[in-house]
Phi, psi and omega in degrees: 000327182242133181264135176235158181220158168288164177204167177248094183281166164282137180225158174294138177280095188296331178294315180294318180297317181296321180298331179268008178057040176257129180273148185296331180299337180270003180259329185278162176213163175287168172301153188306325189277359176239011179271119179284160177304319180294318179294324179300314179299318181295316181293324180296337179283348182269126183299132179066014180296141187292348178301336178297338176255322183286319179218075188295154179283159179115163179251157179056217183279355177299324184297327179289323176294322177299318179295318180296318178298317179299313181299317180299314181295317182294323178288317182296321182270005177063032167288320172248131180227158179279133178295156193285321189236144171300126187210164160254160186233119177274128185239121179250127182238115180253129186208166175253143172213128351300165187301330182266010180263178177256005180283117184254133177242156177223124180241135182233134177211186179232146167260133181198180171267141182236131179291128183296142176240095186291336184269354182058036177268327182253336177242110192259131178272165172227359179230154173279157175256157181241147186301318187296310177297326178298316180297317180299310182293328179292317177301318183294312184292325178290324181287321185270326186071020176224159174258112187282328181216146186269147164300152183256113182252153176239146177231137177293142189209049187299331179271000179063020179296313179299313180301317182292323178297314181295320179300322180289345181265355180276071182249150181304323184292341178263350186290124180242347182205133178210125180200164174250141179269186186293340178267000181087005177287143180262138178234130177227133181238125180246129179262121181243107191281160179307137177103339176291130188308323183296334178298316178293326177297319178295315179302314182293325179293314181296326181300335184273355190232152166281162172249146176248134177280117176272304179230152172094034179300320180292318179298319181294311183297315181297317182294321176300317179295320180294321179300322177299318183295324184259006177060046174236170188237341190246143177235164181280127181219161173242128182239130180230150176291135177296334181269001180300130183293341179267006176271106182253135173248109182269153176287155172241112182278167182232149174217150178230143181285338181257142178254003178296339180299338184298323179300321177290320180299325180298334180294331185259333188239149166270141181255128173226157182293149178247136180277356179085359184234317188296149182293137184223169172266301178222133174241133177263130174250128176205128177053043175084000181246148178245125181234129176285133178260122177239123183299131179294143188299337182285350182258138180231131176231145184295327180241117186268357177306136185305324181292317178293319183298309181294318180299315181299316182290317179297322178293323178295323184282320190237348183087176184303330184296342181300326182297332180288343184256357182279134173263120182255138174198144179274353178264119181304319182298325182293317181287326176294317178299319179298314180298317180293318183297320185254009179065033183251216182217165178226147175248117181267123189250154175274163174288151172281125180288159178299322180295319179293320179302312182292318181303314184286316183293328178290338176277004181062036178258135179269130179292154170299160180305142174055052177264333182234147173225098181283127187230140354280163176288151176282121182292154178261143177115351177290317180214151178228135179259121178259121184293000000 
């Protein structure tokens, strides 16, 4: 259903970087939408860090000009060079979760070109896009003429065929990059050039499946629009198996500075004490207490998923503007701290299961804002696609 291709990306010139005693871990950055202001300042201090292209410094449209100047200088001085052969790239990311635990995960996916699907029939979204990020990413892509970071796609892989093909390609002879980042996570990039039989196996496998957008809805939409303007069809993407054991979907909790909303919530839910351990749908935190929310039997909603349920009720109580006041975070401590600081409340949410994710997305239903947090994020700076 979806066509993919090999490509020749721009890559960091590791020989030049090494001569300057710069480690690769100091070159990568997270996607633009998860970089905090403090992290942004820190990354900008690192020479050649990719944040200069992904989230350039400056205000207004100056930042896009800064990014273009940086890209021009880096290409001219061969900090970034074009890779030699059309290839797909197998990317293995080894990490711990939680970060202070001993539980180790390994996630494997591929970087490749993906044929744009403007109708969203073969590539399915699960989130809405917003005008401001769309405008920002459009200015960036038009100014640079490159795609700095790929949308993150998922493919169903119940028979593990995709996973097994990728596992067979993680060979020393294909390895082109290996490093540890500041958190101790391991990154390995394997280049698999055009003509190797497994490449065609991957292409044929992807053709049989739809893709689901996990992260990067704004990047995907903007790039599709840009492709129309320049009369091209393929964009830079990252594809991972939905069944990969290292694909984690974390919950995104909610907090509000006002607690008057609780009176309205009581109309819909029964409140019971939570022991802090048992599996739940929604837990309300207020004034140091945790209460399990159970929908009263007289109420019926078409979608019972906790994110849809809470979103529907909050919208009924306060209207669309309530979403502008919600503080979202995947760290439980952060939303509790927010509620305590402002005398408000927090809603502790469960993670969306992979099965639930697929069930809902196949029904062409869009999730409420901030329902999924795919972890870890794919770092930017490993590869760059020049149109």
